[in-house]
N, C-alpha and C positions, 0 to 999 in steps of 0.2 A: 540531379537525374532524377527524376519520376517516383513514385511508388512502385519498385517491380512488382512481375504478376511472375511466379511459378507453378509450379504440378502440387498439385494433393502428395503431401509426404507420405511415403508407405509405411513408417514407423508409428504412425499416428494410431494404429489401432490398440498399442504396447503401451500409449500413454499411463492407463490404470494403473501400470506396474508399475511405472518411474514415478509417480505421483503418490501414489497409495500403498508401499507395496507391502506384504506380510512378510518377507523375508530379503535380509541383502547380505551379499557377501563384498567383502573390504581385502582388493586384490592389490595387495603391497601395503599392509597394516601392522602399524607400529608400535613396540608398547610408549613411545615415548609419546606423554599426549602435547607437545608442541609441533609435532610435527604431522605433515601435511593425512599423514596415514592414521596416524594417532588422536587428533584432533575430531573427527568424523565417531568414530569408534566411542568413545569418552562422551561424546554427548550421546548416541544411544543410550548406553549405559547406565549415563548419570542421571540422565533427563524422560526417564520413563516407557522406551520404546519398550512396546510387548510382544515385538516380533521376534523372529528368529535372527540371531546376527552370525555372518562367519567371515570370524578373518583369516585370509589366506597369505602365507608368504612362510616359506620353506625356513625362513633361520628360526624359527619360535614353534615349541608343542603347542604353547598357549601364551596367551597375553587377557589380563584382567580376569582370570577366572575362566573364560573361554576358549576351550580346542580350537587353536589353530591349526591350518590344514596348506598341505604342502603345495598344492595347485589345486585351479579350480575343477580339477576331476575329480578330488578326493573327497568336494564338499556332498553329506550325503544326502541331503536336497536341492531339487533346484531352486535357487532364489529366484526371486521376482525379477530384482536386480543388482546387478554388480559395478561396482563401483571401483571406479579403476586408478588407482592414488600412484602410475609409473609415469615413465619419460616417456616425451611423445616418439623416439623408435619403438616401442613395448607394448604400446598400444593397437596398434591391428595387430600383430600378430595373436595380442590375448583377447581380444575380442573374437576374432576366428574360433578362439577354445571358445570359449563363451559360449558362442551361437550353436558349435557344435553340442555344447552341456544343451542347450536347451533353453538358455537364456533371453528373455525376450526384449531386457530395457538394458543401460549403462549406461553411467555418467562418468567421461570422461575432464580430470585436472584439466590434463597437461597442456602446457601453451607451446611455443614452434610449430606452428602452424600459420594460416594466410595472413595472422599480425607478422609476420617475421619478414615476409619477401619472397621470392620467388620458390626456393627450396620447403621453405612451411608452406607456401601454396599446394603444389604438387603433392606432399603430404595430405592436406586435408582435400583432395580431390581425390585422393585414393580412400578416402576415409568415408567420404560422401555415398562413393561408388560401392562399398561394403555394404554401406547403409538400406540403398536401395538394394541390394541385389538378396541381403539378410531379412529383410525387414523388423531389425532391431530398432526400437527406440532408443537413440543414440543424445544424449544434453552432451553440450559441449561444442567442440575440444575451449578449450581456455574456460572452463566456469568454475566459479565456485562451491558447485555442488547445489541440491535443492533441500527443501524442509517440507512436510506435512507437518506442521506445528501441534492441530486436533491429531493426529495418531505418535507424536512425536518420533516420527521416521526422520528423520535429521543427517542427511548425508551431506550436509557443509563443510567445508572445513574454517566458518567463518566463528571468531573466537567471544564473538559480540554473545554468545546464546550463552557465555557463562557471565555475561557483567548485564545481558536483560533475559531472565528465562521466559518462554512462553507463558501466557497465562494460563490460570485453571481453567480446564474445559472448550470446547470447541472455540476456535474463531471464524469471523468471516470475512477477512478482509484480505485479499490474495493479492502478493506485490511479483507483479513481472517485468524482472530488469534483462539491462542488455549490460549491467555492470554489477558486476560481485559487488563493489565497494557499495555504489550505492544500494543495492538492495540492505547491507549492513546497515548503514546511515538511518536509511528512514525507515528499518526494523527497529532500532535504536529508538529512535525519537518520536515513535510510533507505542514502543510501549512506555515509552512515560509520559504518556499520553491516555494508557492504558486503551490504546488500540487493540482488539483481539484480533491477529494473524490465521489465518488457513493454509495457505501455501505460500511458501517461501523460494521462487524460481528466479536463476539469472540463467540468461543462455547462454553466455560465451559466443563462442565463431555463429553460432548455429550451423553449421556443416550439414548438420542432416535431420533436425528438427525446428526451424523457423520459429520466429515471434506471435504470428498468424496461427499455427499448430497450436501453442500452448493456450491463446486467447479464446482456438472455439471451445477447447476443452472445459476452459471456464466458465465459458456463456452455459453448458450445460451442467457442471457440476453445482448439485445441490447446497450443499456448504458454502460456497463462493458468494457474497450479497454482494461486494464491493470487490474490485478490479485496479490497483494502485499499480501505474506501468510510470518508466523509465527508459527512454527510445532515445536511443543512435542515429537509425535509418532502417525501412521495411525492407526486405525483398521479398515478399508477398503481397504487395497492395490489394488486391481483389479481394483473397483470402483474409487481411484485416477487417478490409471494411466489413465482408459477411460475418465476421465474429462480431466487430462492434457494433454492427447494427441488432445481432441479435442478444448483444449484451443492454443494449439499452431496451428492447419490446419486452424484455424479462427486467424491469425494473431495476438492474444491475450496474449504478454508475460506474462510469471508467472515466480514472483520474491520471490526466499521460504531464511528464515532466520527459520536455524533447529536447536533446542536445545539439550542436551545431549551429546556433544560432548567429553565429562570427567565423571569418574566416578562421581562425586559430582553433577554436571550437571545432569546425566541421576536418579539419586538417587533424585535431587529434582523434578526435572518434575512428576514424578510417585503421590510426599506428594502432588501438587500444583494442578494437573486434576485426578490423579490416572491415569495415560496410564505412559508403559513401550515404554521408550527411542525407544529402539531398537539398532539393529546393527548398528554403521553409516556406514561402507562402503556398506552397501545391501541398505542406503538412497542415499548415494551420487550417487549411481549409477544407481537407480531409477534414479534422479530427473534430472542426464547427458541424459537417453534414453529417456524422454519426454522433452527434452530440456530446462528445468527450469535452471535461472537464480538462483545462490547463493552466497547467501551474511551473510557476517561474525561479522555482529553486525546489534543496530535496524539502526543508522544513514546510512551505507552502504545502505541497506535495503532500506531504503527511498530515498538515492541519485539513487540510480538503479531506481527505478517507476519514478523517476524527469525525467531519462536520455531519457527515453523509449519512453517518451512523443516524442521526436524530432528523432523519428529513418524513419522518411519520407525523412531525411538526409541519405547521402552516410556518411559511415562510415571504417576504418579498421585501421591496425595494428601500418603505417606510420604516424608517427604526425612531423609538426614542431612546435617548442616552440617561441615564440614572447613574447618578457617581457623587463617592465618598467626596469624593476632592471637588473646587470646582474648577480647578483648572486642567484635572484628566478629564473631565464631562466635556470642555472642549477641545482639549486636544483628540479623545475621544472623536469627537462632530467631526476634527480637520478630515479624519482619519477615514471618518465613513463616508465622509464626500468625496475625498480623495482616491477609492475603491471602487466609485459610480452609483453609492446609496444615496435616498433620500432623509435628512433630518426635519423634517417638519416644524412648522412652529403648533405646538398644541392648541386647538381651539380654547377658547378665550372660556367659557364654562368648564374644561374640564382645570385648566389651573384656578380658578375660583373652587373651583369643588378643591382640588390637593389642599389650597391654602386654608380652606374652610379647617379641613378634618387635620393638619400638620399646619399649622400654621406659623411652627421653626424653623421651614423649607427658607431654601434663599432661594435662589431664581426657579421659574418654571413654568419657563415657556416651550425649553427643550434648549437643553439640557435640563433634566430637574436635578437640582443642587441637596442633596441629601444630607449635607453638612457632617460636624462631626455629632448632631444628635441621636445618631446609631448609636452612640456609647452610652447615653444617658435615658432613649426614652424604646423602652419595651413596644413591639408591634409600630414602629414606624414605617417599617421596609414592608411590612406586610400590609398598610395604606398605602404607599404608595403606587406601590408594584400592583396591585389588584385593583385599582382606578385605573392605572395606564391598563392593564390588561385587557380591560372594559373599554378602552376607546376604539371607535370608530379611526379609520383613516390610518392606523399603525399594523404593522406585519410584526417587527421582531423587536424584543427588548434587550436591551444592551445594557448592564451596568457594569463599571465599575468597582470593586472596594479591595480594601485590603484581606489577607488571608486571614487573621485576626478579628477581624468586624465579619466578613463573611462567613466566619465556625459562628458570631453569635446571632446572624439574622438566618442561617443556614435554614431553621424549622419553620420560617415565615416565608420562605423561596420556596420552601417544598409545596406547604399548602396552595400557593397562587400557581405555582406548576400545573397543578392539582386540579387545578377547577378552568384553567384554557389550554385551548391545543396550537398556540402562539410559542414561533421559538424564543427559545430563552436566550444570549450569549452575556457571557461574566466573564470578565476580563481581572486577571487579580495577581499581587505580589504576595512571596513566599508559595507557601504551600499545605494548602487547608485541608483539616483532619478530615471536611467533609465533604471532602472531593466526591468518593463512592458513594455518596448517599443523593448528592444533589445531581450525577452523571444515570443514576439509579428512577430519578426522578423527573430525567427530558430534558435538566439543564445543561449547556454544554460548557464548558470553561475551559481558558485560555489560558498560560502564561503571563501576556501582555495584550496591551492591547492595539499595535501595532497589527501582531500577528492574527487576532481574533478580524480583525478589521479589514485585514485584506483576504483571510479565507474567508468570511460572510459575502465579502463586496464579489468573488468568484462563484461563489455558489449561489447567491440569488440570481446573477447572470446567467449560472447554467440551468437553474428552475424557465428560466424564459425561454431557452431554447426547446423546451418538450413541443407545444406547436407546430413549430416549423420544421422539426428533424422526425416527427410523426407523418407528417406531409409527406416529408422525402420518402422515405422509407414506404408509403401507398404507394407512391409513384413509382416508384423502383420495384414492387413486387408486382404493377402488374405490367413493367415493361418486357 
């Protein structure tokens, strides 16, 4: 199936209430913080949401110190969004009551819709018809919920926010996935890499709002600097292309992971969110046309989101490797080459300059073997890296060091980073104490060489698509 096309969604006008709500009602709220109706309420209170929260459940007079209301009609203020922690049969009647109350947006957790068969498909069709009639922005059904991590408006029932709380301050990367679990995995992996997230959106069955609707919103969202997405299938191909083109024009990277590459994976996506995975060649071509980075798995997706945060630095295919281990230097060179990058031999003049300044070096042709002398000689790292940063014909410096040695030479590396605009990528083992300082200085830090090389190869390849994508966009604008 090619990328399908549908009309624009009536509920798009209320996306600000859905994604940046100033007040939230949770219908079906629970005192049990392990239940769906209790998890989001706990997140809102514990993680610092400053807006109004209205639990709704006739069983309670209060929950966790908040007044609890018997029904949506009793809530003292019309909330921006209603979160429905209810069974599928209760959803549509409750939505009608929310609409009558003046609520413009809602989130439907419940499963039991088109992903379950004919009866569920009928239920989903009725939900979609109501959304068209009412103009409400309705997320889901069959979704984990949403989270604005900048404002802490966390309506998702993902418990990963307990283990990995949002960053302090605003984030710049927005997650947009057709799977709640993938959304949570990428978020958790990203937080371990110190990625700052803004929106956490999982679209569920997209009965009322589709992937393109959210992507279009993020293209205009001033807080979003990059979008990281997981796609099973697109219901609105032309809307997706339009939004993706606007992201590229705004210099906001779009980084995508597409499921359904195999026959088994394609079948699984249909049972998951009732979407056909479609022809993979068509999707790959469409993603390439709009200049999207394409990831191979959730970890790769996260690594690309992290690396895109360093795009103020120049980068290209020619990489010089410096390593405290000769073996890891050789392996890094192999990994970089496999990722489509070049590891060119350094000019003889540069090699002689390195050996004259640091005679203790091992190999200097590329990779450069720093040996264990980093333990013994202060300034060695600066002398080598400063020379490499000034070498013509090199686009990226790739450094391998253990966490202990990286901490020893962090000041030297930071000084070099301050004198060059070239991308510096570090692969390390362990958890260096200098991670935050290095990141602030513009040094990208990965937990192993393989992840770093793979991400760098994809990222540099994406940089090379800027001109053809711009040409296509110019032709499209004139059409």
